[in-house]
MDTraj code that builds the backbone (N, CA, C; nanometers):
import mdtraj as md
import numpy as np

residues = "MET THR GLU GLN LEU GLU ILE VAL LEU PRO PRO ASP GLY SER GLY PRO GLY VAL LEU VAL ILE HIS PRO TRP TRP GLY ARG ASN GLN THR VAL LEU ASP PHE GLY ARG ARG LEU ALA GLU ARG GLY PHE VAL VAL GLY LEU ALA ASP ALA PHE GLU GLY ASN VAL ALA THR GLU ARG ASP THR ALA GLN GLY LEU LEU GLU ARG TYR TRP GLN SER ALA PRO ALA LEU LEU ALA ASP ASN VAL ARG THR LEU ALA ALA HIS ALA ALA VAL THR GLY GLY VAL GLY GLY LEU GLY PHE SER PHE GLY GLY PHE GLN LEU LEU GLN LEU GLN GLU GLU LEU PRO LEU ARG ARG VAL VAL THR TYR TYR ALA ASP ARG GLU VAL ARG LEU LYS VAL PRO VAL LEU GLY HIS PHE ALA GLU THR ASP PRO PHE ALA ASP ASP GLN ASP GLY MET ILE ARG LYS LEU GLU ALA ALA GLY PRO PRO SER ALA ALA ILE VAL TYR PRO GLY THR THR HIS TRP PHE ALA GLU ALA ASP ARG PRO GLU TYR ASP ALA ALA ALA ALA GLU ALA ALA PHE GLU ARG SER VAL ALA PHE LEU ARG ALA ASP".split()
xyz = np.array([
    [-3.4454, -8.8304, -9.7668],
    [-3.3969, -8.7754, -9.6404],
    [-3.2817, -8.8550, -9.5828],
    [-3.2411, -8.9635, -9.6493],
    [-3.1367, -9.0485, -9.5946],
    [-2.9984, -9.0140, -9.6473],
    [-2.9881, -8.9258, -9.7467],
    [-2.8591, -8.9007, -9.8076],
    [-2.7622, -8.8335, -9.7112],
    [-2.8127, -8.7755, -9.6026],
    [-2.7271, -8.7089, -9.5061],
    [-2.6651, -8.8055, -9.4062],
    [-2.6983, -8.9337, -9.4134],
    [-2.6480, -9.0321, -9.3177],
    [-2.5224, -9.0990, -9.3726],
    [-2.4120, -9.0845, -9.3018],
    [-2.2873, -9.1517, -9.3392],
    [-2.2713, -9.2765, -9.2535],
    [-2.2506, -9.3909, -9.3174],
    [-2.2357, -9.5178, -9.2472],
    [-2.0876, -9.5538, -9.2391],
    [-2.0420, -9.5878, -9.1188],
    [-1.9041, -9.6323, -9.0976],
    [-1.9088, -9.7733, -9.0412],
    [-1.8443, -9.8667, -9.1103],
    [-1.8475, -10.0067, -9.0697],
    [-1.7324, -10.0393, -8.9751],
    [-1.7537, -10.1352, -8.8858],
    [-1.6464, -10.1797, -8.7965],
    [-1.5500, -10.2722, -8.8695],
    [-1.4355, -10.3054, -8.8087],
    [-1.3382, -10.3927, -8.8752],
    [-1.3961, -10.5263, -8.9196],
    [-1.4874, -10.5834, -8.8423],
    [-1.5461, -10.7127, -8.8772],
    [-1.6570, -10.7029, -8.9810],
    [-1.6974, -10.5812, -9.0140],
    [-1.7969, -10.5630, -9.1185],
    [-1.9410, -10.5613, -9.0734],
    [-1.9665, -10.5998, -8.9490],
    [-2.1036, -10.5976, -8.8974],
    [-2.0995, -10.5804, -8.7466],
    [-2.2129, -10.5443, -8.6896],
    [-2.2212, -10.5245, -8.5455],
    [-2.3457, -10.4469, -8.5097],
    [-2.3619, -10.4148, -8.3814],
    [-2.4761, -10.3338, -8.3394],
    [-2.4702, -10.1952, -8.4033],
    [-2.5856, -10.1395, -8.4330],
    [-2.5905, -10.0063, -8.4905],
    [-2.5943, -9.8984, -8.3838],
    [-2.5286, -9.7866, -8.4117],
    [-2.5348, -9.6688, -8.3244],
    [-2.5494, -9.5450, -8.4119],
    [-2.6584, -9.4725, -8.3935],
    [-2.6764, -9.3443, -8.4612],
    [-2.6124, -9.2360, -8.3764],
    [-2.5143, -9.1654, -8.4322],
    [-2.4459, -9.0563, -8.3626],
    [-2.5006, -8.9241, -8.4158],
    [-2.5524, -8.8420, -8.3243],
    [-2.6113, -8.7130, -8.3633],
    [-2.5265, -8.5996, -8.3067],
    [-2.4887, -8.5104, -8.3924],
    [-2.3970, -8.4010, -8.3626],
    [-2.4587, -8.2956, -8.2702],
    [-2.3740, -8.2101, -8.2101],
    [-2.4232, -8.0933, -8.1359],
    [-2.4613, -7.9811, -8.2326],
    [-2.4881, -7.8642, -8.1772],
    [-2.5364, -7.7549, -8.2615],
    [-2.4304, -7.7006, -8.3575],
    [-2.3074, -7.7476, -8.3462],
    [-2.2037, -7.7070, -8.4415],
    [-2.2222, -7.7738, -8.5777],
    [-2.3022, -7.8797, -8.5828],
    [-2.3162, -7.9581, -8.7044],
    [-2.2225, -8.0784, -8.7031],
    [-2.2291, -8.1554, -8.8097],
    [-2.1469, -8.2766, -8.8193],
    [-2.0048, -8.2372, -8.8622],
    [-1.9282, -8.1913, -8.7656],
    [-1.7935, -8.1429, -8.7929],
    [-1.6915, -8.2566, -8.7841],
    [-1.5654, -8.2224, -8.8001],
    [-1.4607, -8.3247, -8.8012],
    [-1.4504, -8.3964, -8.6675],
    [-1.4736, -8.3259, -8.5590],
    [-1.4690, -8.3892, -8.4271],
    [-1.5731, -8.4996, -8.4155],
    [-1.6925, -8.4738, -8.4648],
    [-1.7990, -8.5747, -8.4602],
    [-1.7659, -8.6910, -8.5534],
    [-1.7142, -8.6609, -8.6708],
    [-1.6747, -8.7667, -8.7640],
    [-1.5670, -8.8557, -8.7026],
    [-1.4683, -8.7933, -8.6395],
    [-1.3613, -8.8705, -8.5754],
    [-1.4160, -8.9559, -8.4618],
    [-1.5073, -8.9003, -8.3847],
    [-1.5685, -8.9752, -8.2753],
    [-1.6421, -9.0974, -8.3298],
    [-1.7197, -9.0775, -8.4356],
    [-1.7951, -9.1877, -8.4936],
    [-1.7054, -9.2967, -8.5483],
    [-1.5964, -9.2574, -8.6120],
    [-1.5037, -9.3573, -8.6658],
    [-1.4343, -9.4335, -8.5540],
    [-1.4041, -9.3645, -8.4462],
    [-1.3452, -9.4338, -8.3313],
    [-1.4444, -9.5329, -8.2716],
    [-1.5702, -9.4947, -8.2663],
    [-1.6740, -9.5846, -8.2159],
    [-1.6871, -9.7069, -8.3068],
    [-1.6783, -9.6858, -8.4362],
    [-1.6852, -9.7981, -8.5301],
    [-1.5691, -9.8945, -8.5088],
    [-1.4529, -9.8417, -8.4768],
    [-1.3371, -9.9274, -8.4509],
    [-1.3592, -10.0202, -8.3319],
    [-1.4542, -9.9851, -8.2471],
    [-1.4846, -10.0668, -8.1299],
    [-1.5949, -10.1686, -8.1574],
    [-1.6351, -10.1816, -8.2837],
    [-1.7251, -10.2895, -8.3204],
    [-1.8663, -10.2501, -8.3569],
    [-1.8936, -10.1210, -8.3697],
    [-2.0287, -10.0747, -8.4003],
    [-2.0413, -10.0324, -8.5468],
    [-2.1599, -10.0545, -8.6017],
    [-2.1951, -9.9943, -8.7302],
    [-2.2502, -9.8556, -8.6979],
    [-2.1754, -9.7540, -8.7319],
    [-2.2081, -9.6179, -8.6897],
    [-2.2749, -9.5421, -8.8038],
    [-2.3881, -9.4826, -8.7736],
    [-2.4532, -9.3908, -8.8647],
    [-2.4310, -9.2495, -8.8153],
    [-2.3608, -9.1693, -8.8936],
    [-2.3322, -9.0309, -8.8560],
    [-2.4376, -8.9403, -8.9181],
    [-2.5293, -8.8957, -8.8348],
    [-2.6394, -8.8122, -8.8821],
    [-2.5906, -8.6719, -8.9167],
    [-2.6645, -8.6064, -9.0040],
    [-2.6378, -8.4666, -9.0375],
    [-2.7710, -8.3952, -9.0537],
    [-2.8163, -8.3347, -8.9462],
    [-2.9453, -8.2659, -8.9478],
    [-2.9365, -8.1270, -9.0095],
    [-2.8139, -8.0808, -9.0403],
    [-2.7940, -7.9436, -9.0866],
    [-2.7491, -7.9361, -9.2327],
    [-2.7702, -8.0414, -9.3100],
    [-2.7437, -8.0400, -9.4547],
    [-2.6007, -7.9986, -9.4892],
    [-2.5051, -8.0482, -9.4122],
    [-2.3651, -8.0205, -9.4407],
    [-2.3116, -7.8917, -9.3824],
    [-2.3971, -7.8107, -9.3236],
    [-2.3523, -7.6848, -9.2652],
    [-2.2843, -7.7096, -9.1310],
    [-2.1732, -7.6406, -9.1082],
    [-2.0956, -7.6541, -8.9855],
    [-2.0624, -7.5152, -8.9334],
    [-2.0736, -7.4978, -8.8021],
    [-2.0430, -7.3700, -8.7380],
    [-1.9241, -7.3850, -8.6442],
    [-1.8530, -7.2757, -8.6239],
    [-1.7472, -7.2717, -8.5230],
    [-1.7749, -7.1659, -8.4168],
    [-1.8640, -7.0728, -8.4471],
    [-1.8995, -6.9666, -8.3531],
    [-2.0419, -6.9875, -8.3025],
    [-2.0663, -6.9437, -8.1810],
    [-2.1963, -6.9684, -8.1175],
    [-2.3120, -6.9042, -8.1929],
    [-2.2933, -6.7827, -8.2425],
    [-2.4028, -6.7151, -8.3129],
    [-2.4432, -6.7924, -8.4383],
    [-2.3437, -6.8420, -8.5106],
    [-2.3726, -6.9201, -8.6308],
    [-2.4401, -7.0510, -8.5948],
    [-2.3917, -7.1144, -8.4880],
    [-2.4520, -7.2403, -8.4431],
    [-2.5972, -7.2200, -8.4025],
    [-2.6248, -7.1109, -8.3335],
    [-2.7618, -7.0816, -8.2940],
    [-2.8500, -7.0630, -8.4169],
    [-2.7950, -6.9993, -8.5192],
    [-2.8702, -6.9825, -8.6431],
    [-2.9021, -7.1151, -8.7101],
    [-2.8060, -7.2071, -8.7104],
    [-2.8307, -7.3399, -8.7672],
    [-2.9365, -7.4140, -8.6879],
    [-2.9271, -7.4030, -8.5572],
    [-3.0247, -7.4694, -8.4711],
    [-3.1660, -7.4216, -8.5032],
    [-3.1819, -7.2912, -8.5150],
    [-3.3136, -7.2348, -8.5442],
    [-3.3603, -7.2723, -8.6855],
    [-3.2686, -7.2750, -8.7799],
    [-3.3039, -7.3047, -8.9193],
    [-3.3542, -7.4480, -8.9353],
    [-3.2931, -7.5418, -8.8629],
    [-3.3242, -7.6836, -8.8834],
    [-3.4040, -7.7463, -8.7696],
    [-3.4472, -7.6653, -8.6757],
    [-3.5167, -7.7190, -8.5588],
    [-3.6420, -7.7981, -8.5964],
    [-3.7184, -7.7474, -8.6903],
    [-3.8434, -7.8132, -8.7273],
    [-3.8209, -7.9386, -8.8116],
    [-3.7209, -7.9374, -8.8963],
    [-3.6996, -8.0507, -8.9874],
    [-3.6177, -8.1634, -8.9258],
    [-3.5417, -8.1342, -8.8219],
    [-3.4494, -8.2336, -8.7665],
    [-3.5172, -8.3601, -8.7149],
    [-3.6254, -8.3524, -8.6370],
    [-3.6817, -8.4757, -8.5806],
    [-3.7209, -8.5795, -8.6850],
    [-3.7855, -8.5375, -8.7930],
    [-3.8269, -8.6334, -8.8958],
    [-3.7068, -8.6933, -8.9669],
    [-3.6067, -8.6106, -8.9966],
    [-3.4877, -8.6618, -9.0629],
    [-3.4151, -8.7623, -8.9749],
    [-3.4022, -8.7316, -8.8459],
    [-3.3303, -8.8205, -8.7550],
    [-3.4066, -8.9501, -8.7317],
    [-3.5382, -8.9421, -8.7260],
    [-3.6186, -9.0644, -8.7151],
    [-3.5980, -9.1516, -8.8382],
    [-3.5916, -9.0885, -8.9548],
    [-3.5651, -9.1616, -9.0783],
    [-3.4267, -9.2251, -9.0746],
    [-3.3297, -9.1541, -9.0171],
    [-3.1950, -9.2094, -9.0030],
    [-3.1941, -9.3342, -8.9163],
    [-3.2711, -9.3340, -8.8080],
    [-3.2802, -9.4525, -8.7220],
    [-3.3315, -9.5710, -8.8026],
    [-3.4367, -9.5495, -8.8783],
    [-3.4956, -9.6579, -8.9574],
    [-3.3986, -9.7072, -9.0652],
    [-3.3296, -9.6142, -9.1284],
    [-3.2334, -9.6515, -9.2324],
    [-3.1205, -9.7351, -9.1746],
    [-3.0670, -9.6918, -9.0615],
    [-2.9584, -9.7660, -8.9982],
    [-3.0056, -9.9035, -8.9531],
    [-3.1247, -9.9110, -8.8966],
    [-3.1784, -10.0393, -8.8498],
    [-3.1939, -10.1387, -8.9641],
    [-3.2215, -10.0883, -9.0839],
    [-3.2422, -10.1752, -9.1999],
    [-3.1128, -10.2107, -9.2718],
    [-3.0015, -10.1529, -9.2302],
    [-2.8738, -10.1769, -9.2979],
    [-2.8306, -10.3219, -9.2793],
    [-2.7811, -10.3825, -9.3856],
    [-2.7462, -10.5246, -9.3830],
    [-2.6369, -10.5571, -9.2822],
    [-2.5523, -10.4603, -9.2485],
    [-2.4415, -10.4861, -9.1564],
    [-2.4825, -10.4802, -9.0100],
    [-2.6012, -10.4290, -8.9827],
    [-2.6443, -10.4099, -8.8436],
    [-2.7017, -10.5389, -8.7875],
    [-2.6471, -10.5803, -8.6752],
    [-2.6971, -10.6965, -8.6025],
    [-2.7323, -10.6535, -8.4609],
    [-2.8443, -10.6982, -8.4117],
    [-2.8774, -10.6712, -8.2721],
    [-2.9386, -10.5369, -8.2433],
    [-2.9943, -10.4714, -8.3434],
    [-3.0663, -10.3475, -8.3186],
    [-2.9797, -10.2235, -8.3239],
    [-3.0414, -10.1099, -8.2923],
    [-2.9773, -9.9787, -8.3039],
    [-2.9889, -9.9027, -8.1728],
    [-2.8782, -9.8439, -8.1313],
    [-2.8765, -9.7504, -8.0199],
    [-2.8471, -9.6111, -8.0713],
    [-2.8431, -9.5146, -7.9805],
    [-2.8153, -9.3779, -8.0200],
    [-2.7192, -9.3110, -7.9247],
    [-2.6413, -9.2172, -7.9773],
    [-2.5508, -9.1363, -7.8958],
    [-2.5545, -8.9956, -7.9500],
    [-2.5786, -8.8983, -7.8622],
    [-2.5905, -8.7619, -7.9086],
    [-2.5270, -8.6612, -7.8160],
    [-2.4721, -8.5567, -7.8766],
    [-2.4086, -8.4480, -7.8032],
    [-2.5019, -8.3276, -7.7980],
    [-2.5395, -8.2853, -7.6788],
    [-2.6165, -8.1625, -7.6600],
    [-2.7437, -8.1646, -7.7457],
    [-2.7499, -8.0879, -7.8545],
    [-2.8640, -8.0936, -7.9464],
    [-2.8970, -8.2371, -7.9849],
    [-2.7945, -8.3157, -8.0161],
    [-2.8163, -8.4547, -8.0550],
    [-2.8738, -8.5387, -7.9434],
    [-2.8266, -8.5162, -7.8216],
    [-2.8820, -8.5880, -7.7078],
    [-3.0260, -8.5489, -7.6812],
    [-3.0553, -8.4208, -7.6953],
    [-3.1918, -8.3711, -7.6788],
    [-3.2859, -8.4402, -7.7774],
    [-3.2416, -8.4520, -7.9017],
    [-3.3237, -8.5182, -8.0034],
    [-3.3424, -8.6663, -7.9720],
    [-3.2375, -8.7325, -7.9258],
    [-3.2475, -8.8750, -7.8951],
    [-3.3413, -8.9025, -7.7786],
    [-3.3470, -8.8125, -7.6830],
    [-3.4388, -8.8322, -7.5707],
    [-3.5836, -8.8344, -7.6188],
    [-3.6125, -8.7613, -7.7240],
    [-3.7459, -8.7686, -7.7836],
    [-3.7620, -8.8941, -7.8684],
    [-3.6610, -8.9258, -7.9481],
    [-3.6700, -9.0417, -8.0374],
    [-3.6871, -9.1721, -7.9607],
    [-3.6281, -9.1816, -7.8412],
    [-3.6403, -9.3066, -7.7660],
    [-3.7830, -9.3308, -7.7175],
    [-3.8641, -9.2266, -7.7156],
    [-4.0059, -9.2442, -7.6826],
    [-4.0846, -9.3015, -7.8004],
    [-4.0332, -9.2820, -7.9208],
    [-4.1130, -9.3083, -8.0407],
    [-4.0637, -9.4249, -8.1255],
    [-3.9357, -9.4588, -8.1144],
    [-3.8756, -9.5583, -8.2028],
    [-3.8073, -9.6677, -8.1211],
    [-3.7893, -9.7857, -8.1807],
    [-3.7310, -9.8984, -8.1064],
    [-3.5791, -9.8910, -8.0948],
    [-3.5298, -9.7891, -8.0288],
    [-3.3873, -9.7812, -7.9986],
    [-3.3554, -9.8742, -7.8817],
    [-3.2405, -9.9401, -7.8880],
    [-3.2003, -10.0313, -7.7800],
    [-3.1608, -9.9544, -7.6541],
    [-3.0688, -9.8632, -7.6721],
    [-3.0129, -9.7844, -7.5625],
    [-2.9730, -9.6481, -7.6175],
    [-2.9652, -9.5505, -7.5272],
    [-2.9312, -9.4145, -7.5682],
    [-2.8256, -9.3585, -7.4736],
    [-2.7263, -9.2929, -7.5321],
    [-2.6241, -9.2209, -7.4559],
    [-2.6365, -9.0731, -7.4897],
    [-2.6419, -8.9895, -7.3866],
    [-2.6489, -8.8455, -7.4094],
    [-2.5324, -8.7756, -7.3409],
    [-2.4833, -8.6725, -7.4061],
    [-2.3815, -8.5853, -7.3488],
    [-2.4445, -8.4487, -7.3245],
    [-2.4408, -8.4049, -7.1990],
    [-2.4931, -8.2748, -7.1561],
    [-2.6255, -8.2406, -7.2239],
    [-2.7242, -8.3271, -7.1984],
    [-2.8580, -8.3066, -7.2557],
    [-2.9646, -8.3368, -7.1517],
    [-3.0680, -8.2551, -7.1488],
    [-3.1832, -8.2828, -7.0626],
    [-3.3104, -8.2479, -7.1383],
    [-3.4171, -8.3164, -7.1021],
    [-3.5463, -8.2946, -7.1677],
    [-3.6536, -8.3613, -7.0829],
    [-3.7726, -8.3056, -7.0825],
    [-3.8849, -8.3638, -7.0088],
    [-3.9451, -8.4751, -7.0935],
    [-3.9084, -8.5984, -7.0620],
    [-3.9547, -8.7135, -7.1394],
    [-3.9831, -8.8307, -7.0462],
    [-4.0522, -8.9308, -7.1022],
    [-4.0654, -9.0611, -7.0364],
    [-3.9525, -9.1492, -7.0877],
    [-3.8810, -9.2100, -6.9977],
    [-3.7727, -9.2985, -7.0391],
    [-3.8307, -9.4347, -7.0749],
    [-3.8152, -9.4730, -7.2002],
    [-3.8678, -9.6015, -7.2468],
    [-3.7579, -9.7034, -7.2735],
    [-3.6327, -9.6578, -7.2753],
    [-3.5184, -9.7473, -7.2941],
    [-3.4102, -9.7060, -7.1947],
    [-3.3105, -9.7903, -7.1711],
    [-3.1994, -9.7500, -7.0850],
    [-3.1256, -9.6291, -7.1433],
    [-3.0959, -9.5328, -7.0575],
    [-3.0266, -9.4106, -7.0991],
    [-2.9075, -9.3872, -7.0066],
    [-2.7920, -9.3613, -7.0666],
    [-2.6729, -9.3194, -6.9931],
    [-2.6506, -9.1722, -7.0221],
    [-2.6563, -9.0898, -6.9186],
    [-2.6372, -8.9467, -6.9353],
    [-2.5039, -8.9012, -6.8800],
    [-2.4230, -8.8365, -6.9640],
    [-2.2977, -8.7748, -6.9210],
    [-2.3239, -8.6258, -6.9005],
    [-2.2886, -8.5750, -6.7829],
    [-2.3196, -8.4361, -6.7493],
    [-2.1955, -8.3617, -6.7022],
    [-2.1886, -8.2334, -6.7384],
    [-2.0837, -8.1462, -6.6875],
    [-2.1183, -8.1022, -6.5455],
    [-2.0156, -8.0761, -6.4676],
    [-2.0408, -8.0283, -6.3313],
    [-2.1073, -7.8904, -6.3337],
    [-2.0624, -7.8056, -6.4249],
    [-2.1201, -7.6724, -6.4417],
    [-2.1639, -7.6572, -6.5866],
    [-2.2938, -7.6357, -6.6079],
    [-2.3447, -7.6297, -6.7449],
    [-2.4437, -7.5154, -6.7599],
    [-2.3979, -7.4012, -6.8142],
    [-2.4875, -7.2868, -6.8306],
    [-2.5956, -7.3078, -6.9360],
    [-2.5836, -7.4127, -7.0166],
    [-2.6817, -7.4382, -7.1216],
    [-2.7918, -7.5338, -7.0780],
    [-2.7774, -7.5950, -6.9625],
    [-2.8759, -7.6931, -6.9169],
    [-3.0021, -7.6229, -6.8682],
    [-3.1178, -7.6763, -6.9083],
    [-3.2452, -7.6235, -6.8599],
    [-3.2810, -7.6838, -6.7244],
    [-3.2703, -7.8147, -6.7143],
    [-3.3035, -7.8834, -6.5891],
    [-3.2161, -8.0074, -6.5744],
    [-3.0859, -7.9840, -6.5647],
    [-2.9932, -8.0960, -6.5519],
    [-3.0212, -8.1767, -6.4258],
    [-3.0467, -8.1087, -6.3153],
    [-3.0730, -8.1802, -6.1901],
    [-3.1952, -8.2701, -6.2032],
    [-3.2983, -8.2210, -6.2714],
    [-3.4179, -8.3013, -6.2912],
    [-3.3906, -8.4232, -6.3772],
    [-3.3075, -8.4058, -6.4809],
    [-3.2731, -8.5185, -6.5675],
    [-3.1919, -8.6217, -6.4910],
    [-3.0999, -8.5755, -6.4092],
    [-3.0196, -8.6674, -6.3283],
    [-3.1089, -8.7453, -6.2330],
    [-3.2025, -8.6771, -6.1696],
    [-3.2951, -8.7463, -6.0783],
    [-3.3780, -8.8503, -6.1530],
    [-3.4207, -8.8167, -6.2736],
    [-3.5006, -8.9109, -6.3532],
    [-3.4201, -9.0371, -6.3849],
    [-3.2952, -9.0196, -6.4234],
    [-3.2109, -9.1343, -6.4559],
    [-3.1807, -9.2175, -6.3318],
    [-3.1567, -9.1501, -6.2208],
    [-3.1299, -9.2231, -6.0968],
    [-3.2533, -9.2993, -6.0507],
    [-3.3700, -9.2390, -6.0679],
    [-3.4940, -9.3062, -6.0283],
    [-3.5224, -9.4269, -6.1168],
    [-3.4839, -9.4181, -6.2436],
    [-3.5042, -9.5312, -6.3345],
    [-3.4206, -9.6506, -6.2924],
    [-3.3046, -9.6234, -6.2355],
    [-3.2181, -9.7309, -6.1886],
    [-3.1429, -9.7983, -6.3015],
    [-3.0493, -9.8876, -6.2660],
    [-2.9690, -9.9568, -6.3669],
    [-3.0561, -10.0335, -6.4657],
    [-3.0154, -10.0385, -6.5920],
    [-2.8873, -9.9917, -6.6460],
    [-2.8805, -9.8415, -6.6752],
    [-2.9916, -9.7683, -6.6624],
    [-2.9832, -9.6231, -6.6796],
    [-2.8941, -9.5641, -6.5708],
    [-2.8241, -9.4573, -6.6051],
    [-2.7330, -9.3964, -6.5086],
    [-2.7033, -9.2529, -6.5492],
    [-2.6662, -9.1724, -6.4501],
    [-2.6224, -9.0348, -6.4721],
    [-2.4826, -9.0200, -6.4135],
    [-2.3896, -8.9708, -6.4938],
    [-2.2521, -8.9503, -6.4498],
    [-2.2203, -8.8017, -6.4621],
    [-2.1779, -8.7409, -6.3514],
    [-2.1355, -8.6012, -6.3517],
    [-1.9830, -8.5982, -6.3426],
    [-1.9206, -8.5231, -6.4316],
    [-1.7751, -8.5195, -6.4401],
    [-1.7221, -8.3936, -6.3715],
    [-1.6532, -8.4095, -6.2582],
    [-1.6068, -8.2943, -6.1802],
    [-1.5156, -8.2020, -6.2615],
    [-1.5350, -8.0727, -6.2406],
    [-1.4489, -7.9739, -6.3031],
    [-1.4745, -7.9490, -6.4503],
    [-1.5849, -8.0031, -6.5029],
    [-1.6127, -7.9875, -6.6459],
    [-1.7272, -7.8903, -6.6698],
    [-1.7359, -7.8449, -6.7945],
    [-1.8481, -7.7635, -6.8383],
    [-1.8962, -7.8171, -6.9735],
    [-2.0008, -7.7554, -7.0260],
    [-2.0581, -7.7966, -7.1545],
    [-1.9480, -7.8088, -7.2603],
    [-1.9594, -7.9110, -7.3472],
    [-1.8640, -7.9402, -7.4547],
    [-1.7360, -8.0080, -7.4061],
    [-1.7364, -8.0601, -7.2841],
    [-1.6122, -8.1180, -7.2315],
    [-1.5637, -8.2384, -7.3109],
    [-1.6508, -8.3016, -7.3889],
    [-1.6124, -8.4227, -7.4622],
    [-1.5769, -8.3955, -7.6082],
    [-1.5729, -8.2691, -7.6487],
    [-1.5493, -8.2341, -7.7890],
    [-1.4086, -8.1765, -7.8048],
    [-1.3230, -8.2522, -7.8739],
    [-1.1796, -8.2247, -7.8753],
    [-1.1420, -8.0912, -7.9393],
    [-1.2304, -8.0328, -8.0185],
    [-1.1982, -7.9066, -8.0838],
    [-1.2417, -7.7852, -8.0030],
    [-1.2995, -7.8079, -7.8865],
    [-1.3492, -7.6968, -7.8060],
    [-1.2521, -7.6635, -7.6923],
    [-1.2407, -7.5357, -7.6547],
    [-1.1527, -7.5006, -7.5421],
    [-1.1986, -7.5613, -7.4098],
    [-1.3252, -7.6014, -7.4021],
    [-1.3781, -7.6633, -7.2805],
    [-1.3419, -7.8121, -7.2694],
    [-1.2752, -7.8650, -7.3702],
    [-1.2427, -8.0079, -7.3750],
    [-1.1623, -8.0508, -7.2532],
    [-1.2044, -8.1622, -7.1948],
    [-1.1342, -8.2237, -7.0818],
    [-1.1007, -8.3665, -7.1233],
    [-0.9750, -8.3913, -7.1551],
    [-0.9355, -8.5195, -7.2140],
    [-0.9664, -8.6369, -7.1223],
    [-0.9380, -8.6228, -6.9943],
    [-0.9606, -8.7342, -6.9018],
    [-1.1089, -8.7659, -6.8896],
    [-1.1905, -8.6626, -6.8754],
    [-1.3351, -8.6838, -6.8642],
    [-1.3918, -8.7397, -6.9943],
    [-1.3444, -8.6878, -7.1080],
    [-1.3931, -8.7354, -7.2374],
    [-1.3602, -8.8827, -7.2577],
    [-1.2399, -8.9231, -7.2192],
    [-1.2004, -9.0629, -7.2360],
    [-1.2821, -9.1540, -7.1451],
    [-1.3026, -9.1110, -7.0214],
    [-1.3841, -9.1909, -6.9291],
    [-1.5265, -9.2055, -6.9816],
    [-1.5813, -9.0963, -7.0336],
    [-1.7173, -9.1006, -7.0875],
    [-1.7245, -9.1915, -7.2100],
    [-1.6224, -9.1861, -7.2943],
    [-1.6212, -9.2705, -7.4137],
    [-1.6224, -9.4184, -7.3764],
    [-1.5368, -9.4570, -7.2838],
    [-1.5301, -9.5979, -7.2446],
    [-1.6603, -9.6433, -7.1788],
    [-1.7201, -9.5585, -7.0986],
    [-1.8498, -9.5926, -7.0389],
    [-1.9564, -9.6081, -7.1471],
    [-1.9497, -9.5220, -7.2467],
    [-2.0479, -9.5278, -7.3556],
    [-2.0355, -9.6580, -7.4333],
    [-1.9130, -9.6974, -7.4641],
    [-1.8901, -9.8221, -7.5373],
    [-1.9457, -9.9404, -7.4593],
    [-1.9129, -9.9470, -7.3304],
    [-1.9604, -10.0585, -7.2479],
    [-2.1126, -10.0602, -7.2401],
    [-2.1726, -9.9435, -7.2258],
    [-2.3179, -9.9326, -7.2144],
    [-2.3865, -9.9756, -7.3438],
    [-2.3347, -9.9310, -7.4565],
    [-2.3963, -9.9629, -7.5851],
    [-2.3760, -10.1089, -7.6243],
    [-2.2731, -10.1718, -7.5717],
    [-2.2484, -10.3132, -7.6002],
    [-2.3397, -10.4056, -7.5204],
    [-2.3860, -10.3590, -7.4058],
    [-2.4595, -10.4463, -7.3144],
    [-2.5933, -10.4887, -7.3740],
    [-2.6402, -10.6040, -7.3316],
    [-2.7699, -10.6544, -7.3770],
    [-2.8831, -10.5844, -7.3033],
])
top = md.Topology()
chain = top.add_chain()
for i, resn in enumerate(residues, 1):
    res = top.add_residue(resn, chain, resSeq=i)
    for name in ("N", "CA", "C"):
        top.add_atom(name, md.element.get_by_symbol(name[0]), res)
traj = md.Trajectory(xyz[None], top)
C-alpha cells in the first residue's frame, strides 16, 4: 500500500516530515507542485495518492473517484503516515497537510496516529482534536458541512491551533489550477502553513 507515496526531499536532505493529501481531484500537478515547494522550505514531503493515479478535472468525475476510494483511503493514508515516519530522512516526527478531502482525512488520522501537527484547507469534521490544527477556510464555502462549528472548535482549543478565514474566497482558493484560485490568499495560507509546521 506504500507504492502510491512519492517522497520529495528538501535541499539539505533531511527534515521534519509532512504528508500532503490531495483534494478530490486526485494527486494532480498542482498538488505535486505544492509538495515540491514545501520540500524546498525544508520538509521531507510525502505526496499521498489515495486514488491510484487517477486524476479528475470535472466535478462529476471527482465525485466518482471520491466514492470509489472512500472506503480504502483511510487505511492507505494511515500506512503512508507510518511509512513517512520511518523514512531515514525524517527528523522530528511527521505532520500532515490536506486539501478538502485530504484535510477531512487528516482530521480523522490525527485522532489515531502520532502526527505532530495538522494543516487543513477548507475541511471540517466532527472530531476530537488531539494535536495542534491550523485550519484555512474560505469566506464562502458551499461544500462545507459545518465550517462554523469547526472554526469554533479550533478557537476553543486555543493556540497553537487556529482558524483563519480568507475574505472574498471560496472553496479551492489555494489551488492554482482552479478558477476559484486567489493568489494572495493562497500565498498567505502557504506561509502560515510553513511557520505552523516548523514550530515545536
